[in-house]
Structures are given as C-alpha cells and as structure tokens.
C-alpha positions in Angstrom: -26.5 14.7 -19.1 -26.9 18.2 -18.8 -28.0 19.8 -15.0 -29.6 23.6 -15.3 -30.5 25.8 -12.5 -34.0 26.3 -11.5 -35.6 28.4 -9.3 -39.8 28.0 -8.1 -42.4 29.2 -5.9 -44.5 26.8 -4.1 -47.1 26.5 -1.5 -46.7 24.6 1.6 -49.3 22.2 2.3 -49.2 22.7 5.9 -49.4 26.3 6.2 -50.1 27.2 2.8 -47.1 30.0 2.9 -45.4 30.3 -0.5 -41.9 29.8 -0.6 -39.0 30.5 -2.9 -36.1 28.8 -3.7 -33.5 27.2 -6.3 -32.4 23.8 -7.2 -30.5 21.7 -9.7 -32.1 19.6 -12.2 -32.2 17.8 -15.6 -35.5 18.4 -16.3 -38.8 20.6 -15.1 -40.3 17.8 -14.3 -37.3 16.5 -11.7 -38.0 19.7 -10.3 -41.5 19.3 -9.6 -41.2 16.2 -8.1 -38.3 17.6 -5.9 -41.1 20.2 -4.9 -43.5 17.6 -4.1 -41.4 15.5 -2.2 -40.8 18.2 0.1 -44.1 18.8 1.0 -45.0 21.8 -1.5 -47.2 22.5 -4.4 -45.3 24.0 -7.3 -46.8 27.4 -8.2 -44.0 28.8 -10.9 -40.9 27.2 -11.7 -38.4 29.3 -14.6 -35.1 27.9 -15.6 -32.3 30.6 -14.3 -28.1 30.5 -15.0 -25.7 32.0 -12.5 -21.9 31.9 -12.3 -22.3 30.6 -9.1 -24.3 27.7 -10.3 -21.7 26.8 -12.7 -19.1 27.0 -10.5 -20.9 25.0 -7.7 -20.9 22.2 -10.0 -16.9 21.9 -9.9 -16.5 19.0 -7.3 -12.9 17.7 -6.2 -12.2 14.3 -4.9 -15.5 11.4 -3.8 -18.9 13.0 -3.5 -20.4 9.8 -2.2 -19.0 8.9 1.2 -19.2 5.2 2.2 -22.0 5.8 4.4 -24.0 7.6 1.8 -23.4 4.8 -0.6 -24.4 2.1 1.8 -27.6 4.0 2.6 -27.7 4.7 -1.2 -27.9 0.7 -2.2 -30.0 0.1 0.9 -32.7 2.3 -0.1 -32.3 0.9 -3.7 -32.6 -2.5 -2.5 -36.0 -2.0 -0.5 -37.2 0.0 -3.1 -36.7 -3.2 -5.6 -38.3 -5.3 -3.1 -41.3 -3.4 -3.2 -42.0 -3.9 -6.6 -40.4 -0.5 -7.9 -38.7 -0.2 -11.4 -35.1 0.9 -11.1 -35.6 4.1 -12.9 -38.1 4.9 -10.6 -36.3 4.0 -7.8 -33.0 6.1 -8.6 -35.4 8.8 -9.6 -37.1 9.1 -6.1 -33.9 8.8 -4.0 -33.0 11.8 -6.7 -35.8 14.1 -5.7 -35.3 13.2 -2.0 -31.8 13.9 -1.9 -30.9 17.5 -0.2 -27.3 17.1 -0.8 -26.9 19.0 -4.2 -23.3 17.4 -5.4 -24.9 13.9 -4.4 -28.2 14.9 -6.1 -26.3 16.1 -8.6 -24.6 12.0 -9.3 -28.0 10.6 -8.9 -30.1 12.4 -11.9 -27.1 11.4 -14.0 -27.7 7.6 -12.7 -31.2 8.3 -13.2 -30.9 9.6 -16.8 -28.3 6.7 -17.8 -30.6 4.0 -16.5 -33.6 5.8 -17.6 -32.2 5.7 -21.4 -31.3 2.2 -21.3 -28.3 2.0 -19.7 -27.4 -0.9 -16.9 -27.1 0.1 -13.5 -23.2 -1.3 -13.5 -22.3 0.9 -16.6 -24.0 4.0 -14.7 -22.3 3.5 -12.0 -19.0 3.2 -14.4 -19.2 6.5 -15.4 -18.4 8.3 -11.4 -15.4 5.8 -10.6 -14.7 8.0 -8.0 -17.8 7.4 -6.0 -18.7 3.9 -7.2 -15.6 1.3 -6.2 -14.9 -1.6 -9.1 -16.2 -4.1 -6.7 -19.9 -2.8 -6.6 -19.5 -2.4 -10.9 -18.6 -5.7 -11.2 -20.8 -7.3 -8.6 -23.8 -5.6 -10.0 -23.2 -6.3 -13.4 -22.6 -9.9 -12.6 -26.4 -10.0 -10.6 -27.8 -7.7 -13.8 -26.5 -10.8 -16.1 -28.1 -13.4 -13.3 -31.1 -11.8 -12.9 -30.2 -11.5 -9.3 -29.8 -7.9 -8.8 -31.7 -7.5 -5.5 -29.4 -10.8 -4.1 -26.4 -8.8 -4.9 -27.2 -5.5 -3.7 -28.2 -7.5 -0.3 -24.4 -9.5 -0.2 -22.5 -6.3 -1.1 -23.9 -4.0 1.4 -23.2 -6.9 3.8 -19.5 -6.3 2.4 -19.7 -2.6 2.5 -20.9 -2.5 6.0 -18.4 -5.2 7.1 -15.2 -3.3 5.7 -16.9 0.2 6.7 -17.2 -1.1 10.0 -13.4 -2.5 10.6 -11.9 0.7 8.6 -13.7 3.3 11.8 -12.8 1.0 14.4 -8.9 1.5 13.1 -9.6 5.5 12.3 -10.8 5.5 16.2 -8.3 3.7 17.5 -5.8 6.0 15.7 -7.7 9.0 16.8 -7.2 9.8 20.4 -3.0 8.5 20.3 -3.1 11.3 17.6 -5.0 14.2 19.5 -3.0 13.6 22.6 0.2 14.0 20.5 -0.8 17.1 18.6 -1.8 18.6 22.0 1.4 17.5 23.6 3.1 19.0 20.9 1.5 22.6 20.5 1.9 23.0 24.5 5.8 22.0 24.1 5.3 24.8 21.0 4.2 27.3 23.8 6.5 26.6 26.2 9.4 27.0 23.6 8.3 30.1 22.4 6.5 32.1 24.9 7.1 30.7 28.7 11.3 29.6 28.7 12.3 33.5 26.8 10.9 34.8 30.0 13.7 33.5 32.3 16.4 34.6 30.0 16.0 38.3 31.1 15.9 37.0 34.9 19.1 35.2 34.9 21.0 37.9 33.0 20.3 40.3 35.2 21.5 38.0 38.3 24.9 37.2 36.5 23.5 33.2 37.5 23.5 30.1 35.0 20.6 28.5 33.6 20.0 25.0 34.5 20.7 23.0 31.6 17.4 21.7 30.5 16.0 24.9 31.0 19.1 26.4 28.8 18.3 23.7 25.9 14.2 24.8 26.1 15.7 28.3 25.9 17.5 28.1 22.9 15.0 26.2 21.2 12.6 28.4 21.8 14.4 31.3 20.3 15.3 29.6 17.4 11.8 29.1 17.0 10.8 33.1 17.2 13.6 33.4 14.9 12.6 31.2 12.3 9.2 30.8 12.3 9.0 31.6 8.9 11.2 29.4 7.4 9.9 26.3 9.5 6.4 27.3 8.0 7.8 27.4 4.6 9.8 24.3 5.2 7.0 22.3 6.5 4.6 23.4 3.9 6.8 21.9 1.2 7.5 18.7 3.3 3.8 18.0 3.0 3.8 19.1 -0.5 6.7 17.1 -1.7 5.2 14.1 0.5 2.6 13.9 -1.4 3.7 14.6 -4.6 6.0 11.0 -3.4 3.2 8.9 -2.4 1.0 9.6 -5.2 3.8 9.2 -8.2 6.6 7.0 -6.2 6.0 3.5 -6.3 9.3 3.1 -4.1 8.2 5.5 -1.6 4.9 3.8 -1.4 6.4 0.7 -0.6 8.7 2.2 1.9 5.6 3.6 4.0 3.7 0.5 3.5 6.6 -1.5 4.9 7.1 0.9 8.0 3.1 1.1 8.4 3.1 -3.3 8.6 6.2 -3.4 10.2 5.3 -0.8 13.0 4.9 -2.4 16.6 1.4 -2.6 17.9 -0.1 -0.7 15.0 1.3 -3.4 12.2 -1.0 -6.1 13.3 -4.1 -3.4 12.6 -2.6 -3.0 9.7 -2.0 -6.7 8.2 -5.6 -7.4 9.4 -7.2 -4.3 7.6 -5.4 -5.7 4.3 -5.8 -9.1 4.8 -9.9 -8.9 6.0 -10.2 -6.6 2.5 -8.4 -9.3 0.2 -10.4 -11.3 1.7 -13.9 -10.3 1.9 -13.7 -9.0 -2.3 -12.4 -12.1 -3.8 -15.2 -14.0 -1.9 -17.5 -11.6 -2.9 -16.6 -12.0 -6.4 -16.1 -15.7 -6.5 -19.4 -16.8 -5.0 -20.6 -15.0 -7.8 -18.7 -16.9 -10.7 -16.5 -13.6 -11.6 -13.5 -14.8 -13.2 -10.3 -15.3 -11.0 -8.1 -12.6 -12.9 -10.5 -10.2 -13.1 -11.3 -11.0 -9.1 -7.7 -9.9 -8.7 -7.9 -7.0 -10.7 -10.5 -5.3 -9.1 -8.8 -6.6 -5.5 -5.9 -4.3 -6.7 -7.9 -1.8 -7.4 -9.5 -1.8 -3.9 -6.3 -1.6 -1.8 -3.8 1.3 -0.3 -1.1 -0.6 0.4 1.4 -1.0 -1.9 3.1 -4.2 -0.7 -0.4 -5.8 -0.7 -1.1 -4.3 -4.3 2.8 -6.2 -5.1 1.7 -9.7 -3.5 -1.8 -9.6 -5.7 0.1 -8.7 -8.9 2.7 -11.9 -8.4 -0.7 -13.3 -7.9 -1.9 -12.6 -11.1 1.0 -13.5 -13.0 0.8 -17.0 -11.1 -2.9 -17.4 -12.6 -1.7 -16.4 -16.3 1.4 -19.6 -15.5 -1.7 -21.8 -14.5 0.0 -21.7 -10.9 -1.6 -21.3 -7.2 -2.4 -17.6 -6.1 -1.6 -19.0 -2.9 2.2 -19.3 -4.1 2.0 -15.6 -3.9 1.2 -15.2 -0.5 3.5 -18.1 0.7 6.1 -16.9 3.8 5.5 -13.5 2.9 6.0 -11.0 6.0 3.1 -9.3 5.2 0.8 -12.2 5.6 -0.5 -14.7 8.2 0.1 -18.3 8.1 -3.0 -19.5 8.4 -4.2 -16.8 5.5 -1.9 -18.9 3.4 -2.7 -22.1 4.1 -6.4 -21.7 3.9 -5.9 -20.2 0.5 -3.9 -23.2 -0.7 -6.9 -25.7 0.6 -9.6 -23.9 -1.0 -7.4 -23.9 -4.4 -6.6 -27.8 -3.8 -10.2 -28.3 -3.1 -11.6 -26.3 -5.8 -13.7 -24.4 -3.4 -11.5 -20.8 -3.2 -14.3 -19.0 -3.0 -16.2 -20.7 0.5 -12.7 -20.6 1.9 -12.1 -17.4 1.3 -15.5 -16.3 2.9 -14.9 -18.5 5.6 -11.4 -16.1 6.1 -13.6 -13.0 5.7 -16.0 -13.8 8.2 -13.1 -14.9 10.6 -11.2 -11.5 10.1 -14.6 -9.6 10.8 -15.2 -11.3 14.2 -11.4 -11.3 15.2 -11.4 -7.4 14.1 -13.1 -6.4 17.3 -10.5 -8.6 19.5 -7.5 -7.2 17.9 -8.6 -3.6 17.5 -9.4 -3.7 20.8 -6.0 -5.4 22.4 -4.3 -2.7 20.5 -6.3 0.0 22.3 -5.5 -1.1 25.6 -1.9 -1.6 24.4 -1.4 1.9 22.7 -3.2 3.7 26.1 -0.5 3.1 28.5 2.3 3.6 26.3 1.0 6.6 25.3 -0.1 7.7 28.7 4.0 7.0 29.2 5.0 9.3 26.6 2.6 12.0 27.4 3.5 11.9 31.5 7.6 12.1 30.3 6.8 15.1 28.0 4.8 16.6 30.8 7.9 15.9 33.7 10.3 17.4 31.7 8.7 20.4 30.6 7.7 21.0 34.2 11.3 20.8 34.9 12.9 23.0 32.9 9.9 25.9 34.0 10.5 24.8 37.7 14.6 24.6 37.8 15.2 28.1 36.9 12.3 29.3 39.6 14.4 27.4 42.1 17.8 28.5 41.2 16.2 32.3 41.0 14.9 31.6 44.6 18.2 30.0 45.7 20.0 33.0 44.4 17.7 35.7 46.4 
C-alpha cells in the first residue's frame, strides 16, 4: 500500500473559518473522511510531494505502544458489537487517529482487510506493533467465527499484563531516580566543591583529613580525565547493548542476575511466570496446539532463562513427555507453578489450570509488588543517608581542621 501526502483547504463547521492543512492517506477519499471526522467540509484536496513527508514516514522500533494497542482493540470490539463491518471499523479508527505514524499503520490494516485479507494476516504485516499472541488468537477467532469474543478475551489479557508491568516499572522508578540524583550530587561535590579545599590547606601547610583527601583525589581525576570517562561510558553502553542483543551467554548472565537479585528477584519471577501462565492459558483455551502455544510464549518473553525453559518444554512435547518436567526443580520456577501444571497435564485440563495460575498471579502481583516496594524504601533510604553523611563529613572536616589551625 502506498501512502501519499495531501494538502487541503476545508471550512470549519462551527464558525465557517477556512482551514489549510496537510495529511497522509492512501487515497483522496480517505482524506475527505479524515477532514469530516474533524468537523470540517473539504473545499480542495490535492496531492503534494516533499522530502520532509518521505523522511517522516521512516520509523524505528515499535510505533503502537501497549496502551494504544489496548485502546485500539477495545474500539474495534465496540464497533463490531455495534454491527459495523470490520473494514469500516478500521477505516473509522484510521481517520480519527491524530498520530501520523499510528494512522499510517491503521491505513495499512484497512487496505489489507478491504482487499480480502484476514485481520490476523493484516496484523502479521506489522510484527513489531502487533505481538504474536494477538495474531494467533485473532486467527483462531476468525476461524471459529467468534472474533468479537476473542477480542474481549485478548483485551483482558493485555490489560492484566500491562498492569503488572506498569506496577513493576513504578516500583523500580523511584529507586533509580534517587540513586541517579545521589550520583550526580556526588559528582558535583567531587569535581567542584572539594578542589576548593586544596588551596586552603596548601596555604596553611596542613594535612587534609583522609576522607576529604580521597574525595579530592577523585575530583581531580574526574576533572583531568572527564573526556576519556565520557568516551569510556559511551563505549560501555554500546558494548553492553551489542552483547545484550547478540550474545546468548550474556543474556543468560543478565537473566540469572535479575532472578537472583535480593528483593527484586521475586518481582522478576512473578512477572515471567505470570506471563507464561496467562499466554498459554489464553491460547490453550482457544484450542491452539500446545507446540504453537509454546512458540508464541517463547516470543513474548524477554528473560533468556525462561526462554530456555520454554525450549526445554518444546523438546518434551516433541518427545511425548510432560512440559512440567522442564519446570520441575528449576531455581527460577516456584513449586506451586510446577505442581499445578503437572496436575493440569495429568487431568487433561492444562488450559484451565493455567488460567487458575494466571488469576492467582494477577491477584498476587499487587501484594508482592507492594511488599517489594516497602522493602526497598528503607534499604534505599539507608544507602542515601549513608552517602549524605559521608559527603557531609568530607566537606565539614576540612572546615573544622581549618578553624583549628587559625
């Protein structure tokens, strides 16, 4: 599908004012609908070309964020429930969308669906923005003729996962902010405050206290080598990101550290086990084959340790064994998780058991994350308080020594 640049003149209905503007669309008819959605009547629409417009269509990474995806699916479901055809529903949402990059994707979906492509296949054209579980679930819903019911279920799934991830981000945000502020204050004292005491003590031929001398030496080193330190920091970030994206061993190391971290490790386990249970239960209860469920679950996980467990579970399925054997006795998996999966396999109701696990983790996530937050706060305050005391001593001791020398 080709997206074109258009310019237009339109009359605003509420006051009759002539408005000039520009937009992107696959056709002139779509521009007319876009203008009408904004309370205007089109007067003139003509195609235009510009380098800026072409460059503006270049996007990197994910365009539709989780919150936008949930809102989009909820709108699609509401329009379908109101009796609107799928292609018309997507067209309506595309013309209402104000974000150019998102609107461009919606136009693409409309073009595909309007050409006879299934919604699942249309989603598959944008793998960065529409996750594999959504594609698989929508495909099942279209095959069974229950797309609206499937969308309702997938919305609940995405909302629960978004809630857990958002809670974890909020829990981690404040400690990171406090530590960054403490680090910047320390750098300021090292580089700009402590050097001022050096000349004072040199003029008095006095000995600077040890802690202040250490701070002074660090400050002098930072001032003398700040360019090299910046280059090294940037190089470290680049190497870190390359290793994280290319090296499985490094990914496993980071995953292991995150799971084994004191206090925060429990949140990592909660997040990953919840995602595994919720994803597999959604798909199994829609009669998606187990191997396909495992493949999709692998794709939506970020932690390499849990990815390895899913790979082991796939091998078990291929060999005719229980997938619970892959989880059993693993340090990253809770005992209750393994036992419930094992019971579900032996009773032939794995989907229902995973659904119960997913519900359990959804209910437990708030309690666990709140508990972690309460544990982090005193530890963090102790660390910050210790840093403040050390920095105050480094600043005050030279002043006291100077007063004693007068």
